[in-house]
N, CA, C, O and the ligand as a Tripos MOL2 file, in Angstrom:
@<TRIPOS>MOLECULE
protein
  261   259    66     0     0
PROTEIN
NO_CHARGES

@<TRIPOS>ATOM
      1 N          79.0830  -48.8340   21.6920 N.3       1 MET1
      2 CA         79.3700  -48.1340   20.5320 C.3       1 MET1
      3 C          78.1870  -47.4240   20.0870 C.2       1 MET1
      4 O          78.2790  -46.2660   19.6810 O.2       1 MET1
      5 N          77.0620  -48.0520   20.1390 N.am      2 THR2
      6 CA         75.7180  -47.6940   19.6620 C.3       2 THR2
      7 C          75.3860  -46.5510   20.4100 C.2       2 THR2
      8 O          74.9550  -45.5480   19.8420 O.2       2 THR2
      9 N          75.5700  -46.6100   21.8250 N.am      3 ILE3
     10 CA         75.1320  -45.4820   22.7470 C.3       3 ILE3
     11 C          75.7870  -44.1600   22.2860 C.2       3 ILE3
     12 O          75.2030  -43.0940   22.0890 O.2       3 ILE3
     13 N          77.2190  -44.4440   22.1380 N.am      4 VAL4
     14 CA         78.0510  -43.1820   21.8360 C.3       4 VAL4
     15 C          77.5880  -42.5800   20.7040 C.2       4 VAL4
     16 O          77.4430  -41.3580   20.6740 O.2       4 VAL4
     17 N          77.2280  -43.5780   19.3610 N.am      5 PHE5
     18 CA         76.8040  -42.8940   18.2890 C.3       5 PHE5
     19 C          75.3070  -42.0460   18.5420 C.2       5 PHE5
     20 O          75.0740  -40.9900   17.9530 O.2       5 PHE5
     21 N          74.6600  -42.4670   19.1880 N.am      6 ASN6
     22 CA         73.2570  -42.0280   19.7080 C.3       6 ASN6
     23 C          73.3540  -40.5220   20.2620 C.2       6 ASN6
     24 O          72.6940  -39.5180   19.9930 O.2       6 ASN6
     25 N          74.4740  -40.7590   21.1750 N.am      7 GLU7
     26 CA         74.6700  -39.4600   21.7640 C.3       7 GLU7
     27 C          75.3910  -38.2520   20.8340 C.2       7 GLU7
     28 O          75.2640  -37.0390   21.0040 O.2       7 GLU7
     29 N          76.1120  -38.8730   19.8980 N.am      8 ILE8
     30 CA         76.5470  -37.6440   18.9320 C.3       8 ILE8
     31 C          75.4520  -37.2190   18.1510 C.2       8 ILE8
     32 O          75.2760  -36.0330   17.8730 O.2       8 ILE8
     33 N          74.6150  -38.2430   17.7360 N.am      9 ASP9
     34 CA         73.4310  -37.7880   16.9510 C.3       9 ASP9
     35 C          72.7420  -36.6720   17.6630 C.2       9 ASP9
     36 O          72.4710  -35.6040   17.1130 O.2       9 ASP9
     37 N          72.4710  -36.9540   18.8890 N.am     10 LYS10
     38 CA         71.6550  -35.9640   19.7540 C.3      10 LYS10
     39 C          72.4300  -34.6330   19.8230 C.2      10 LYS10
     40 O          71.8110  -33.5690   19.8230 O.2      10 LYS10
     41 N          73.5490  -34.6690   19.8710 N.am     11 ILE11
     42 CA         74.3730  -33.4230   19.8870 C.3      11 ILE11
     43 C          74.2020  -32.5230   18.4660 C.2      11 ILE11
     44 O          73.8510  -31.3470   18.3740 O.2      11 ILE11
     45 N          74.5210  -33.3470   17.5240 N.am     12 ASN12
     46 CA         74.2630  -32.8670   16.1120 C.3      12 ASN12
     47 C          72.9120  -32.0200   15.8280 C.2      12 ASN12
     48 O          72.8680  -30.9100   15.2970 O.2      12 ASN12
     49 N          71.7670  -32.8250   16.3240 N.am     13 ASN13
     50 CA         70.5520  -32.2670   16.0640 C.3      13 ASN13
     51 C          70.1320  -31.1250   17.0560 C.2      13 ASN13
     52 O          69.2290  -30.3350   16.7820 O.2      13 ASN13
     53 N          70.8530  -31.0900   18.2400 N.am     14 SER14
     54 CA         70.6500  -29.7020   18.8160 C.3      14 SER14
     55 C          71.3180  -28.7810   18.3210 C.2      14 SER14
     56 O          70.8450  -27.6490   18.4240 O.2      14 SER14
     57 N          72.5940  -28.9560   17.6420 N.am     15 TYR15
     58 CA         73.3560  -28.0500   17.0920 C.3      15 TYR15
     59 C          72.5370  -27.4760   15.8290 C.2      15 TYR15
     60 O          72.6020  -26.2870   15.5190 O.2      15 TYR15
     61 N          71.7690  -28.4060   15.1330 N.am     16 GLU16
     62 CA         71.1360  -27.8990   13.9650 C.3      16 GLU16
     63 C          69.9430  -26.9000   14.3390 C.2      16 GLU16
     64 O          69.6680  -25.9320   13.6310 O.2      16 GLU16
     65 N          69.3010  -27.2030   15.4440 N.am     17 ARG17
     66 CA         68.2870  -26.3560   15.9600 C.3      17 ARG17
     67 C          68.7920  -25.0400   16.3640 C.2      17 ARG17
     68 O          68.1070  -24.0420   16.1400 O.2      17 ARG17
     69 N          69.7720  -24.9650   16.8600 N.am     18 ILE18
     70 CA         70.5100  -23.7040   17.2090 C.3      18 ILE18
     71 C          70.6830  -22.7350   16.1700 C.2      18 ILE18
     72 O          70.4160  -21.5340   16.1760 O.2      18 ILE18
     73 N          71.2720  -23.6020   15.0990 N.am     19 LYS19
     74 CA         71.5270  -22.7690   13.7500 C.3      19 LYS19
     75 C          70.4410  -22.0820   13.2120 C.2      19 LYS19
     76 O          70.4630  -20.9620   12.7010 O.2      19 LYS19
     77 N          69.2350  -23.0260   13.4010 N.am     20 TYR20
     78 CA         67.9840  -22.5320   12.5560 C.3      20 TYR20
     79 C          67.2950  -21.4810   13.2750 C.2      20 TYR20
     80 O          66.4560  -20.7750   12.7160 O.2      20 TYR20
     81 N          67.6590  -21.3300   14.6610 N.am     21 HIS21
     82 CA         67.0620  -20.2870   15.3600 C.3      21 HIS21
     83 C          67.9440  -18.9050   15.1090 C.2      21 HIS21
     84 O          67.3960  -17.8050   15.1880 O.2      21 HIS21
     85 N          69.1570  -19.0260   14.8420 N.am     22 LYS22
     86 CA         70.0080  -17.9800   14.6470 C.3      22 LYS22
     87 C          69.9740  -17.2200   13.3490 C.2      22 LYS22
     88 O          70.1810  -16.0070   13.3390 O.2      22 LYS22
     89 N          69.7280  -17.8790   12.2890 N.am     23 LEU23
     90 CA         69.8430  -17.6420   10.9130 C.3      23 LEU23
     91 C          68.3000  -17.3560   10.2900 C.2      23 LEU23
     92 O          67.3910  -18.1840   10.3300 O.2      23 LEU23
     93 N          68.2130  -16.1740    9.7790 N.am     24 ILE24
     94 CA         66.8520  -15.9290    9.0830 C.3      24 ILE24
     95 C          67.2420  -16.0270    7.5920 C.2      24 ILE24
     96 O          68.2670  -15.5010    7.1610 O.2      24 ILE24
     97 N          66.4240  -16.6880    6.8660 N.am     25 THR25
     98 CA         66.4930  -16.8660    5.4540 C.3      25 THR25
     99 C          66.0710  -15.6180    4.8130 C.2      25 THR25
    100 O          65.1350  -15.0100    5.3330 O.2      25 THR25
    101 N          66.6860  -15.0990    3.6440 N.am     26 CYS26
    102 CA         66.3460  -13.9560    3.1100 C.3      26 CYS26
    103 C          65.1080  -14.2460    2.3280 C.2      26 CYS26
    104 O          65.1030  -15.2570    1.6250 O.2      26 CYS26
    105 N          64.0800  -13.4880    2.3700 N.am     27 ASN27
    106 CA         62.7510  -13.6290    1.7510 C.3      27 ASN27
    107 C          62.5340  -12.9430    0.4560 C.2      27 ASN27
    108 O          61.4900  -13.1090   -0.1740 O.2      27 ASN27
    109 N          63.3970  -12.2520    0.0840 N.am     28 PHE28
    110 CA         63.2550  -11.5680   -1.2880 C.3      28 PHE28
    111 C          62.9390  -12.5950   -2.2290 C.2      28 PHE28
    112 O          63.4320  -13.7200   -2.1630 O.2      28 PHE28
    113 N          61.9980  -12.1750   -3.2430 N.am     29 PRO29
    114 CA         61.4850  -13.1050   -4.3570 C.3      29 PRO29
    115 C          62.6370  -13.8050   -4.9540 C.2      29 PRO29
    116 O          62.6280  -15.0350   -5.0030 O.2      29 PRO29
    117 N          63.6390  -13.1120   -5.4160 N.am     30 LYS30
    118 CA         64.7730  -13.8910   -6.2880 C.3      30 LYS30
    119 C          65.5620  -14.8370   -5.3720 C.2      30 LYS30
    120 O          66.2780  -15.7190   -5.8450 O.2      30 LYS30
    121 N          65.4120  -14.6280   -3.9840 N.am     31 CYS31
    122 CA         66.0680  -15.6020   -3.1690 C.3      31 CYS31
    123 C          65.3460  -16.6970   -2.6760 C.2      31 CYS31
    124 O          66.0130  -17.6920   -2.3910 O.2      31 CYS31
    125 N          63.9930  -16.7440   -2.4940 N.am     32 THR32
    126 CA         63.4060  -17.7170   -2.0200 C.3      32 THR32
    127 C          63.2730  -19.2060   -2.9810 C.2      32 THR32
    128 O          63.0630  -20.3290   -2.5240 O.2      32 THR32
    129 N          63.4390  -18.8810   -4.2400 N.am     33 ASN33
    130 CA         63.8340  -19.8850   -5.0720 C.3      33 ASN33
    131 C          65.1840  -20.3120   -5.4500 C.2      33 ASN33
    132 O          65.5310  -21.1630   -6.2700 O.2      33 ASN33
    133 N          65.9240  -19.4970   -4.6350 N.am     34 ASN34
    134 CA         67.4890  -19.9140   -5.0140 C.3      34 ASN34
    135 C          68.1110  -20.9440   -3.7640 C.2      34 ASN34
    136 O          68.0700  -20.6410   -2.5710 O.2      34 ASN34
    137 N          68.5240  -21.8490   -4.1490 N.am     35 PRO35
    138 CA         68.9970  -22.9790   -3.1570 C.3      35 PRO35
    139 C          70.1510  -22.3090   -2.3520 C.2      35 PRO35
    140 O          70.4190  -22.5940   -1.1850 O.2      35 PRO35
    141 N          70.8520  -21.3120   -3.1740 N.am     36 GLN36
    142 CA         71.8660  -20.7770   -2.3380 C.3      36 GLN36
    143 C          71.6850  -19.5300   -1.7220 C.2      36 GLN36
    144 O          72.6240  -18.7730   -1.4730 O.2      36 GLN36
    145 N          70.2720  -19.2420   -1.4160 N.am     37 ALA37
    146 CA         69.8550  -18.0390   -0.8810 C.3      37 ALA37
    147 C          70.7960  -17.6510    0.4540 C.2      37 ALA37
    148 O          71.0390  -18.5900    1.2110 O.2      37 ALA37
    149 N          71.2100  -16.6500    0.7140 N.am     38 HIS38
    150 CA         71.9200  -16.3780    1.8650 C.3      38 HIS38
    151 C          71.0390  -16.2300    3.0910 C.2      38 HIS38
    152 O          69.8230  -16.3170    2.9200 O.2      38 HIS38
    153 N          71.5280  -16.0130    4.3300 N.am     39 PHE39
    154 CA         70.7490  -15.7700    5.5830 C.3      39 PHE39
    155 C          71.2530  -14.6090    6.1560 C.2      39 PHE39
    156 O          72.3090  -14.0920    5.7890 O.2      39 PHE39
    157 N          70.4850  -14.1440    7.1110 N.am     40 TYR40
    158 CA         70.7040  -12.9640    7.8530 C.3      40 TYR40
    159 C          70.8830  -13.6160    9.1850 C.2      40 TYR40
    160 O          70.2020  -14.5690    9.5650 O.2      40 TYR40
    161 N          71.8410  -13.0480    9.8750 N.am     41 ARG41
    162 CA         72.2860  -13.2400   11.0890 C.3      41 ARG41
    163 C          70.9770  -12.6430   11.9790 C.2      41 ARG41
    164 O          70.4980  -11.5590   11.6470 O.2      41 ARG41
    165 N          70.4420  -13.3670   13.0790 N.am     42 LEU42
    166 CA         69.4440  -12.7000   13.9880 C.3      42 LEU42
    167 C          69.9760  -11.5230   14.6280 C.2      42 LEU42
    168 O          69.2810  -10.5340   14.8650 O.2      42 LEU42
    169 N          71.2650  -11.6210   14.9250 N.am     43 GLN43
    170 CA         71.6820  -10.3970   15.8420 C.3      43 GLN43
    171 C          71.8520   -9.3650   14.8460 C.2      43 GLN43
    172 O          71.4980   -8.2560   15.2460 O.2      43 GLN43
    173 N          72.2970   -9.4090   13.6490 N.am     44 GLU44
    174 CA         72.3220   -8.3200   12.5960 C.3      44 GLU44
    175 C          70.9510   -7.6160   12.4460 C.2      44 GLU44
    176 O          70.8680   -6.3880   12.4760 O.2      44 GLU44
    177 N          69.8360   -8.4560   12.2780 N.am     45 LEU45
    178 CA         68.5880   -7.9780   12.0660 C.3      45 LEU45
    179 C          68.2080   -7.0370   13.3860 C.2      45 LEU45
    180 O          67.6500   -5.9500   13.2420 O.2      45 LEU45
    181 N          68.5490   -7.5430   14.6140 N.am     46 LYS46
    182 CA         68.2740   -6.9110   15.8640 C.3      46 LYS46
    183 C          68.7430   -5.5440   15.7870 C.2      46 LYS46
    184 O          68.0220   -4.5590   15.9480 O.2      46 LYS46
    185 N          70.0550   -5.5260   15.5200 N.am     47 GLU47
    186 CA         70.6390   -4.2970   15.4590 C.3      47 GLU47
    187 C          70.1230   -3.2690   14.5320 C.2      47 GLU47
    188 O          70.1800   -2.0680   14.7970 O.2      47 GLU47
    189 N          69.6380   -3.7280   13.4850 N.am     48 ARG48
    190 CA         68.6630   -2.9940   12.3420 C.3      48 ARG48
    191 C          67.7250   -2.2040   12.9750 C.2      48 ARG48
    192 O          67.5560   -1.0080   12.7400 O.2      48 ARG48
    193 N          67.0820   -2.9040   13.8210 N.am     49 VAL49
    194 CA         65.7960   -2.4910   14.4000 C.3      49 VAL49
    195 C          66.2680   -1.6780   15.3990 C.2      49 VAL49
    196 O          65.7180   -0.5780   15.4560 O.2      49 VAL49
    197 N          67.2210   -1.9260   16.2900 N.am     50 ALA50
    198 CA         67.6430   -0.9950   17.2380 C.3      50 ALA50
    199 C          67.9710    0.4300   16.6850 C.2      50 ALA50
    200 O          67.6970    1.4540   17.3100 O.2      50 ALA50
    201 N          68.5790    0.4100   15.4630 N.am     51 TYR51
    202 CA         68.9640    1.7590   15.0160 C.3      51 TYR51
    203 C          68.0000    2.1710   13.8570 C.2      51 TYR51
    204 O          68.3070    2.8390   12.8700 O.2      51 TYR51
    205 N          66.8330    1.6730   14.1490 N.am     52 GLN52
    206 CA         65.6220    2.0470   13.2240 C.3      52 GLN52
    207 C          65.7240    2.0080   11.6350 C.2      52 GLN52
    208 O          65.1380    2.7470   10.8440 O.2      52 GLN52
    209 N          66.5940    0.9870   11.3620 N.am     53 GLN53
    210 CA         66.7130    0.6530    9.9650 C.3      53 GLN53
    211 C          65.9610   -0.4890    9.7950 C.2      53 GLN53
    212 O          66.5530   -1.5640    9.6980 O.2      53 GLN53
    213 N          64.7320   -0.4410    9.7410 N.am     54 GLU54
    214 CA         63.7680   -1.5550    9.6150 C.3      54 GLU54
    215 C          64.0060   -2.1590    8.3040 C.2      54 GLU54
    216 O          63.9270   -3.3870    8.2910 O.2      54 GLU54
    217 N          64.3090   -1.5130    7.0790 N.am     55 TYR55
    218 CA         64.4040   -1.9950    5.6910 C.3      55 TYR55
    219 C          65.5450   -2.5450    5.6600 C.2      55 TYR55
    220 O          66.4730   -1.8140    6.0070 O.2      55 TYR55
    221 N          65.8320   -3.7460    5.3170 N.am     56 ILE56
    222 CA         67.0470   -4.2870    4.9890 C.3      56 ILE56
    223 C          67.0060   -4.7900    3.5750 C.2      56 ILE56
    224 O          66.0250   -5.4140    3.1710 O.2      56 ILE56
    225 N          68.0510   -4.5330    2.8040 N.am     57 GLY57
    226 CA         68.1190   -4.9360    1.2650 C.3      57 GLY57
    227 C          68.4060   -6.3220    1.2230 C.2      57 GLY57
    228 O          68.7450   -6.9940    2.1970 O.2      57 GLY57
    229 N          68.2500   -6.7510   -0.0030 N.am     58 CYS58
    230 CA         68.8160   -8.1910   -0.1750 C.3      58 CYS58
    231 C          70.3240   -8.1670   -0.3090 C.2      58 CYS58
    232 O          70.9580   -7.4010   -1.0350 O.2      58 CYS58
    233 N          70.8170   -9.1050    0.4870 N.am     59 GLY59
    234 CA         72.2000   -9.2380    0.6110 C.3      59 GLY59
    235 C          72.9260   -9.5070   -0.7060 C.2      59 GLY59
    236 O          74.0510   -9.0400   -0.8850 O.2      59 GLY59
    237 N          72.2560  -10.3160   -1.7190 N.am     60 THR60
    238 CA         72.9580  -10.5890   -2.8970 C.3      60 THR60
    239 C          72.7650   -9.3050   -3.9300 C.2      60 THR60
    240 O          73.5650   -9.0480   -4.8290 O.2      60 THR60
    241 N          71.6570   -8.6020   -3.6670 N.am     61 ALA61
    242 CA         71.6280   -7.4010   -4.4040 C.3      61 ALA61
    243 C          72.6830   -6.3100   -4.1790 C.2      61 ALA61
    244 O          72.9820   -5.5600   -5.1080 O.2      61 ALA61
    245 N          73.3010   -6.1910   -2.8780 N.am     62 ILE62
    246 CA         74.2070   -5.3630   -2.5620 C.3      62 ILE62
    247 C          75.5780   -5.7260   -3.2670 C.2      62 ILE62
    248 O          76.3740   -4.9420   -3.7840 O.2      62 ILE62
    249 N          75.6700   -7.2150   -3.1540 N.am     63 SER63
    250 CA         76.9800   -7.4990   -3.7540 C.3      63 SER63
    251 C          77.1600   -7.6200   -5.4070 C.2      63 SER63
    252 O          78.2190   -7.7380   -6.0230 O.2      63 SER63
    253 N          76.0250   -7.5660   -5.8530 N.am     64 THR64
    254 CA         76.0050   -7.4540   -7.3670 C.3      64 THR64
    255 C          75.5400   -6.0760   -8.0650 C.2      64 THR64
    256 O          74.4170   -5.6470   -7.8000 O.2      64 THR64
    257 N          76.2400   -5.4930   -8.8020 N.am     65 PRO65
    258 CA         76.0550   -4.0740   -9.1990 C.3      65 PRO65
    259 C          74.6220   -4.0950  -10.1180 C.2      65 PRO65
    260 O          74.1850   -3.0520  -10.6030 O.2      65 PRO65
    261 ZN         68.5640  -12.1040   -0.6950 Zn       66 ZN66
@<TRIPOS>BOND
     1     1     2 1
     2     2     3 1
     3     3     4 2
     4     3     5 am
     5     5     6 1
     6     6     7 1
     7     7     8 2
     8     7     9 am
     9     9    10 1
    10    10    11 1
    11    11    12 2
    12    11    13 am
    13    13    14 1
    14    14    15 1
    15    15    16 2
    16    15    17 am
    17    17    18 1
    18    18    19 1
    19    19    20 2
    20    19    21 am
    21    21    22 1
    22    22    23 1
    23    23    24 2
    24    23    25 am
    25    25    26 1
    26    26    27 1
    27    27    28 2
    28    27    29 am
    29    29    30 1
    30    30    31 1
    31    31    32 2
    32    31    33 am
    33    33    34 1
    34    34    35 1
    35    35    36 2
    36    35    37 am
    37    37    38 1
    38    38    39 1
    39    39    40 2
    40    39    41 am
    41    41    42 1
    42    42    43 1
    43    43    44 2
    44    43    45 am
    45    45    46 1
    46    46    47 1
    47    47    48 2
    48    47    49 am
    49    49    50 1
    50    50    51 1
    51    51    52 2
    52    51    53 am
    53    53    54 1
    54    54    55 1
    55    55    56 2
    56    55    57 am
    57    57    58 1
    58    58    59 1
    59    59    60 2
    60    59    61 am
    61    61    62 1
    62    62    63 1
    63    63    64 2
    64    63    65 am
    65    65    66 1
    66    66    67 1
    67    67    68 2
    68    67    69 am
    69    69    70 1
    70    70    71 1
    71    71    72 2
    72    71    73 am
    73    73    74 1
    74    74    75 1
    75    75    76 2
    76    75    77 am
    77    77    78 1
    78    78    79 1
    79    79    80 2
    80    79    81 am
    81    81    82 1
    82    82    83 1
    83    83    84 2
    84    83    85 am
    85    85    86 1
    86    86    87 1
    87    87    88 2
    88    87    89 am
    89    89    90 1
    90    90    91 1
    91    91    92 2
    92    91    93 am
    93    93    94 1
    94    94    95 1
    95    95    96 2
    96    95    97 am
    97    97    98 1
    98    98    99 1
    99    99   100 2
   100    99   101 am
   101   101   102 1
   102   102   103 1
   103   103   104 2
   104   103   105 am
   105   105   106 1
   106   106   107 1
   107   107   108 2
   108   107   109 am
   109   109   110 1
   110   110   111 1
   111   111   112 2
   112   111   113 am
   113   113   114 1
   114   114   115 1
   115   115   116 2
   116   115   117 am
   117   117   118 1
   118   118   119 1
   119   119   120 2
   120   119   121 am
   121   121   122 1
   122   122   123 1
   123   123   124 2
   124   123   125 am
   125   125   126 1
   126   126   127 1
   127   127   128 2
   128   127   129 am
   129   129   130 1
   130   130   131 1
   131   131   132 2
   132   131   133 am
   133   133   134 1
   134   134   135 1
   135   135   136 2
   136   135   137 am
   137   137   138 1
   138   138   139 1
   139   139   140 2
   140   139   141 am
   141   141   142 1
   142   142   143 1
   143   143   144 2
   144   143   145 am
   145   145   146 1
   146   146   147 1
   147   147   148 2
   148   147   149 am
   149   149   150 1
   150   150   151 1
   151   151   152 2
   152   151   153 am
   153   153   154 1
   154   154   155 1
   155   155   156 2
   156   155   157 am
   157   157   158 1
   158   158   159 1
   159   159   160 2
   160   159   161 am
   161   161   162 1
   162   162   163 1
   163   163   164 2
   164   163   165 am
   165   165   166 1
   166   166   167 1
   167   167   168 2
   168   167   169 am
   169   169   170 1
   170   170   171 1
   171   171   172 2
   172   171   173 am
   173   173   174 1
   174   174   175 1
   175   175   176 2
   176   175   177 am
   177   177   178 1
   178   178   179 1
   179   179   180 2
   180   179   181 am
   181   181   182 1
   182   182   183 1
   183   183   184 2
   184   183   185 am
   185   185   186 1
   186   186   187 1
   187   187   188 2
   188   187   189 am
   189   189   190 1
   190   190   191 1
   191   191   192 2
   192   191   193 am
   193   193   194 1
   194   194   195 1
   195   195   196 2
   196   195   197 am
   197   197   198 1
   198   198   199 1
   199   199   200 2
   200   199   201 am
   201   201   202 1
   202   202   203 1
   203   203   204 2
   204   203   205 am
   205   205   206 1
   206   206   207 1
   207   207   208 2
   208   207   209 am
   209   209   210 1
   210   210   211 1
   211   211   212 2
   212   211   213 am
   213   213   214 1
   214   214   215 1
   215   215   216 2
   216   215   217 am
   217   217   218 1
   218   218   219 1
   219   219   220 2
   220   219   221 am
   221   221   222 1
   222   222   223 1
   223   223   224 2
   224   223   225 am
   225   225   226 1
   226   226   227 1
   227   227   228 2
   228   227   229 am
   229   229   230 1
   230   230   231 1
   231   231   232 2
   232   231   233 am
   233   233   234 1
   234   234   235 1
   235   235   236 2
   236   235   237 am
   237   237   238 1
   238   238   239 1
   239   239   240 2
   240   239   241 am
   241   241   242 1
   242   242   243 1
   243   243   244 2
   244   243   245 am
   245   245   246 1
   246   246   247 1
   247   247   248 2
   248   247   249 am
   249   249   250 1
   250   250   251 1
   251   251   252 2
   252   251   253 am
   253   253   254 1
   254   254   255 1
   255   255   256 2
   256   255   257 am
   257   257   258 1
   258   258   259 1
   259   259   260 2
@<TRIPOS>SUBSTRUCTURE
     1 MET1         2 RESIDUE 1 A MET
     2 THR2         6 RESIDUE 1 A THR
     3 ILE3        10 RESIDUE 1 A ILE
     4 VAL4        14 RESIDUE 1 A VAL
     5 PHE5        18 RESIDUE 1 A PHE
     6 ASN6        22 RESIDUE 1 A ASN
     7 GLU7        26 RESIDUE 1 A GLU
     8 ILE8        30 RESIDUE 1 A ILE
     9 ASP9        34 RESIDUE 1 A ASP
    10 LYS10       38 RESIDUE 1 A LYS
    11 ILE11       42 RESIDUE 1 A ILE
    12 ASN12       46 RESIDUE 1 A ASN
    13 ASN13       50 RESIDUE 1 A ASN
    14 SER14       54 RESIDUE 1 A SER
    15 TYR15       58 RESIDUE 1 A TYR
    16 GLU16       62 RESIDUE 1 A GLU
    17 ARG17       66 RESIDUE 1 A ARG
    18 ILE18       70 RESIDUE 1 A ILE
    19 LYS19       74 RESIDUE 1 A LYS
    20 TYR20       78 RESIDUE 1 A TYR
    21 HIS21       82 RESIDUE 1 A HIS
    22 LYS22       86 RESIDUE 1 A LYS
    23 LEU23       90 RESIDUE 1 A LEU
    24 ILE24       94 RESIDUE 1 A ILE
    25 THR25       98 RESIDUE 1 A THR
    26 CYS26      102 RESIDUE 1 A CYS
    27 ASN27      106 RESIDUE 1 A ASN
    28 PHE28      110 RESIDUE 1 A PHE
    29 PRO29      114 RESIDUE 1 A PRO
    30 LYS30      118 RESIDUE 1 A LYS
    31 CYS31      122 RESIDUE 1 A CYS
    32 THR32      126 RESIDUE 1 A THR
    33 ASN33      130 RESIDUE 1 A ASN
    34 ASN34      134 RESIDUE 1 A ASN
    35 PRO35      138 RESIDUE 1 A PRO
    36 GLN36      142 RESIDUE 1 A GLN
    37 ALA37      146 RESIDUE 1 A ALA
    38 HIS38      150 RESIDUE 1 A HIS
    39 PHE39      154 RESIDUE 1 A PHE
    40 TYR40      158 RESIDUE 1 A TYR
    41 ARG41      162 RESIDUE 1 A ARG
    42 LEU42      166 RESIDUE 1 A LEU
    43 GLN43      170 RESIDUE 1 A GLN
    44 GLU44      174 RESIDUE 1 A GLU
    45 LEU45      178 RESIDUE 1 A LEU
    46 LYS46      182 RESIDUE 1 A LYS
    47 GLU47      186 RESIDUE 1 A GLU
    48 ARG48      190 RESIDUE 1 A ARG
    49 VAL49      194 RESIDUE 1 A VAL
    50 ALA50      198 RESIDUE 1 A ALA
    51 TYR51      202 RESIDUE 1 A TYR
    52 GLN52      206 RESIDUE 1 A GLN
    53 GLN53      210 RESIDUE 1 A GLN
    54 GLU54      214 RESIDUE 1 A GLU
    55 TYR55      218 RESIDUE 1 A TYR
    56 ILE56      222 RESIDUE 1 A ILE
    57 GLY57      226 RESIDUE 1 A GLY
    58 CYS58      230 RESIDUE 1 A CYS
    59 GLY59      234 RESIDUE 1 A GLY
    60 THR60      238 RESIDUE 1 A THR
    61 ALA61      242 RESIDUE 1 A ALA
    62 ILE62      246 RESIDUE 1 A ILE
    63 SER63      250 RESIDUE 1 A SER
    64 THR64      254 RESIDUE 1 A THR
    65 PRO65      258 RESIDUE 1 A PRO
    66 ZN66       261 GROUP 0 **** ****
């Protein structure tokens, strides 16, 4: 049983690491201190660069008028 739980922990830990690599925290000043700050998907940011839209606004600013 212990071995099974250890294996499950290992899987969970590696999943956490994958998530961290793929999500970029918003670094706008109003988001850095916000525990509910949103994330940008890495793929989304790569697409922005590909289309030469290197400036990306704060996602929360877009959703609030
Ligand atoms: Zn933001």
